[in-house]
C-alpha distance (Angstrom), angle and dihedral (degrees) to the residues before:
residue distance angle dihedral
M1 . . .
K2 3.76 . .
L3 3.75 118.4 .
L4 3.78 114.6 -107.6
S5 3.78 114.0 -113.2
A6 3.78 119.1 -110.6
A7 3.81 89.4 -115.0
L8 3.80 92.7 54.3
L9 3.79 91.7 46.8
G10 3.78 88.4 53.0
V11 3.80 91.6 52.2
L12 3.81 91.9 49.2
A13 3.80 91.4 49.0
L14 3.80 90.8 49.9
Q15 3.79 91.2 50.1
A16 3.81 91.0 49.9
C17 3.78 92.3 51.3
S18 3.79 91.7 48.8
A19 3.82 95.2 46.3
P20 3.80 111.1 129.6
V21 3.79 119.6 -102.4
N22 3.80 107.0 -142.6
K23 3.80 102.9 171.6
L24 3.80 135.4 12.7
V25 3.78 128.4 -164.8
V26 3.80 102.1 -139.9
L27 3.80 117.3 -158.9
V28 3.81 119.9 -151.4
D29 3.78 137.2 166.9
P30 3.82 99.2 -141.6
H31 3.79 97.2 -156.0
W32 3.80 102.0 89.9
P33 3.81 110.8 81.8
P34 2.97 132.9 -139.8
M35 3.81 89.9 22.8
E36 3.81 97.6 49.1
F37 3.79 131.3 -9.6
L38 3.80 142.0 133.1
D39 3.80 115.6 -90.5
D40 3.79 126.6 -144.1
T41 3.81 90.1 -77.6
K42 3.84 91.0 51.6
N43 3.80 92.1 -111.1
P44 3.82 122.4 132.6
A45 3.80 113.4 -94.5
G46 3.80 138.6 165.7
Y47 3.79 142.0 77.3
D48 3.80 96.8 -47.6
I49 3.80 92.7 46.3
D50 3.80 92.1 52.0
L51 3.80 89.6 45.3
I52 3.79 92.1 55.4
K53 3.80 91.0 47.0
A54 3.82 89.7 52.0
L55 3.80 91.1 49.0
A56 3.81 90.1 47.7
G57 3.79 89.6 54.2
E58 3.81 90.8 52.4
A59 3.81 98.2 41.6
G60 3.80 97.7 36.1
F61 3.79 98.8 -124.2
S62 3.81 128.9 133.4
P63 3.84 114.1 -125.5
E64 3.80 121.4 -142.9
F65 3.80 108.9 -164.6
R66 3.79 118.1 -149.0
S67 3.79 123.4 -172.7
V68 3.80 112.6 -133.7
P69 3.83 129.3 168.6
W70 3.79 112.0 -106.6
E71 3.80 94.0 -114.0
D72 3.82 90.2 57.0
L73 3.81 99.9 42.8
F74 3.79 98.2 97.6
L75 3.79 93.3 43.8
A76 3.82 89.4 50.5
L77 3.80 89.0 51.6
E78 3.79 91.2 53.2
Q79 3.81 90.9 47.1
G80 3.77 97.3 56.2
G81 3.78 112.0 -56.0
D82 3.79 117.5 126.5
V83 3.79 104.0 -150.7
I84 3.81 140.3 1.7
A85 3.80 113.1 -136.7
S86 3.78 101.4 175.4
S87 3.81 113.8 115.1
V88 3.81 95.5 -77.1
V89 3.80 113.5 176.0
I90 3.80 113.3 -137.0
N91 3.81 110.9 -123.2
P92 3.81 135.1 156.7
A93 3.80 95.1 -105.6
R94 3.79 92.2 55.4
Q95 3.79 93.1 41.5
A96 3.79 89.1 57.3
R97 3.82 90.4 60.8
Y98 3.82 105.3 28.8
G99 3.76 142.4 34.3
F100 3.81 117.6 -109.2
S101 3.76 131.8 -160.8
A102 3.76 121.3 -132.3
P103 3.83 110.7 -73.3
Y104 3.79 113.4 -84.6
L105 3.82 102.0 -178.4
N106 3.78 137.4 20.8
A107 3.80 100.9 -140.3
G108 3.78 92.5 -179.3
Q109 3.79 126.9 149.7
V110 3.81 116.3 -70.3
L111 3.77 136.3 -172.8
V112 3.81 118.9 -111.8
V113 3.81 119.7 -166.2
P114 3.82 136.3 168.8
K115 3.79 113.7 -72.6
A116 3.81 92.6 -114.5
S117 3.81 93.8 48.7
G118 3.78 119.0 119.7
V119 3.81 91.5 -151.2
H120 3.81 115.9 126.4
Q121 3.80 103.0 175.4
L122 3.78 141.9 11.8
S123 3.80 95.0 -99.0
D124 3.83 88.8 61.1
L125 3.80 87.3 71.1
Q126 3.80 96.0 63.3
G127 3.81 107.9 145.5
R128 3.82 93.1 16.2
L129 3.80 128.2 100.0
V130 3.82 119.2 -98.5
G131 3.80 124.8 -173.6
V132 3.80 123.7 -136.4
Q133 3.79 137.5 170.9
T134 3.77 114.7 -106.7
G135 3.80 116.1 -103.2
T136 3.81 95.7 11.9
P137 3.82 130.1 125.8
G138 3.80 85.7 -115.4
A139 3.79 90.8 62.1
E140 3.80 89.1 53.7
V141 3.81 93.5 48.7
V142 3.81 93.5 49.4
A143 3.80 92.1 46.9
K144 3.80 90.5 50.5
T145 3.81 94.7 45.5
L146 3.79 101.7 38.3
G147 3.79 103.4 16.4
Y148 3.81 93.7 -127.7
S149 3.81 143.5 41.3
K150 3.78 142.8 172.4
V151 3.80 110.3 -105.2
F152 3.80 124.5 -144.5
N153 3.79 129.7 -174.6
V154 3.81 91.4 -152.6
A155 3.80 123.0 42.6
A156 3.81 92.7 -146.3
K157 3.81 90.6 66.8
A158 3.80 91.1 52.4
F159 3.80 91.2 53.2
E160 3.80 91.1 47.6
D161 3.80 88.5 54.9
L162 3.80 90.3 46.7
A163 3.82 90.5 52.6
A164 3.80 90.3 48.4
G165 3.81 92.6 51.7
R166 3.80 94.9 -112.9
L167 3.81 90.5 118.3
A168 3.79 131.8 42.6
G169 3.80 93.3 -151.8
V170 3.79 146.5 -11.0
V171 3.81 127.2 -137.5
V172 3.82 116.3 -153.1
E173 3.82 136.9 139.8
G174 3.78 115.8 -68.8
P175 3.83 100.8 -106.6
M176 3.79 91.8 48.8
A177 3.80 90.2 49.2
A178 3.81 88.6 51.9
R179 3.80 89.8 52.1
Y180 3.81 90.1 60.8
T181 3.81 97.6 39.7
S182 3.82 99.2 43.4
R183 3.79 125.5 107.2
G184 3.80 90.6 -107.0
S185 3.81 94.7 56.1
R186 3.79 122.9 102.8
F187 3.81 83.9 -126.5
A188 3.82 92.5 53.8
G189 3.79 110.5 153.7
A190 3.80 93.9 10.6
F191 3.82 100.6 90.8
K192 3.78 141.6 35.7
I193 3.80 136.2 -165.2
V194 3.80 113.5 -122.8
G195 3.78 132.1 -165.5
R196 3.77 128.9 -2.7
P197 3.83 126.5 -54.1
L198 3.79 111.1 -68.4
T199 3.80 93.2 -147.8
E200 3.79 137.0 28.8
E201 3.81 113.0 -116.8
N202 3.78 105.7 156.5
Y203 3.79 122.9 -162.0
G204 3.79 120.2 -142.9
L205 3.79 138.1 178.5
V206 3.81 112.8 -108.3
V207 3.81 130.2 -139.1
T208 3.78 132.7 167.6
K209 3.78 115.6 -80.4
G210 3.78 111.2 -84.8
N211 3.81 96.5 17.3
G212 3.78 92.0 132.9
V213 3.81 95.9 158.7
V214 3.80 95.3 60.7
L215 3.81 93.2 36.8
A216 3.80 92.2 52.7
A217 3.81 91.5 49.1
L218 3.81 91.8 49.6
N219 3.80 94.7 46.6
T220 3.80 93.8 47.3
A221 3.80 91.3 50.3
L222 3.81 91.4 43.3
A223 3.80 91.3 54.8
R224 3.81 89.6 51.7
V225 3.80 96.4 49.8
K226 3.78 90.1 46.2
A227 3.81 91.6 51.4
T228 3.80 92.5 48.6
G229 3.79 94.5 50.4
V230 3.81 97.6 -109.0
L231 3.80 92.7 129.6
D232 3.80 89.6 54.3
E233 3.81 89.4 50.5
L234 3.81 91.2 51.1
A235 3.79 91.1 49.6
A236 3.80 90.9 50.4
R237 3.81 91.2 47.9
W238 3.79 99.8 45.7
L239 3.79 110.3 15.9
R240 3.80 105.6 42.8
């Protein structure tokens, strides 16, 4: 068999990368509102679900959502899933094993304060008590900025203390903050998010290593929805 020329190999590679993606099995753990959860009809809903639907509209593929527990998501990807869309933080360890899309959301730590508070940034709370979750980047930021904090194992307890006036603020990751400040929260109207994220914890869509066809389709569509303001619309809908 004759060896293929370099030019022909290049053409074949280009054709492979541009092959159409008609359907994607999308894996989600629907227990992380407002990013992904099951609505009243038991269908997946949330930021990541709407993001995939927007990407599907741009790229022309049909998404099939499958609910998978978080601890099984990566195994399910390796066993036949096409993409994980479930609030996965991009980090070097994961990048060594899987393919990641471009970042679509910085879910970094943010400061939540009472609605009536005049606080604009973390340093404004010097000398006042701020709640953090143990072992999180937020705990590190607060310790570095203020030199102290009140540590909680469960975020819900921190927000209860914030509502009761026992804390001046709480620092948690952005989606969790949105869960407690959204209209659907039992604390609706009590809190607000102030300032920009204090850390960078970017979410990305995950594919198997080397799946360039799907990754290219996702990244192309992601660039389009970003340029047209769809990501801003999703943030306003789910994270404000």
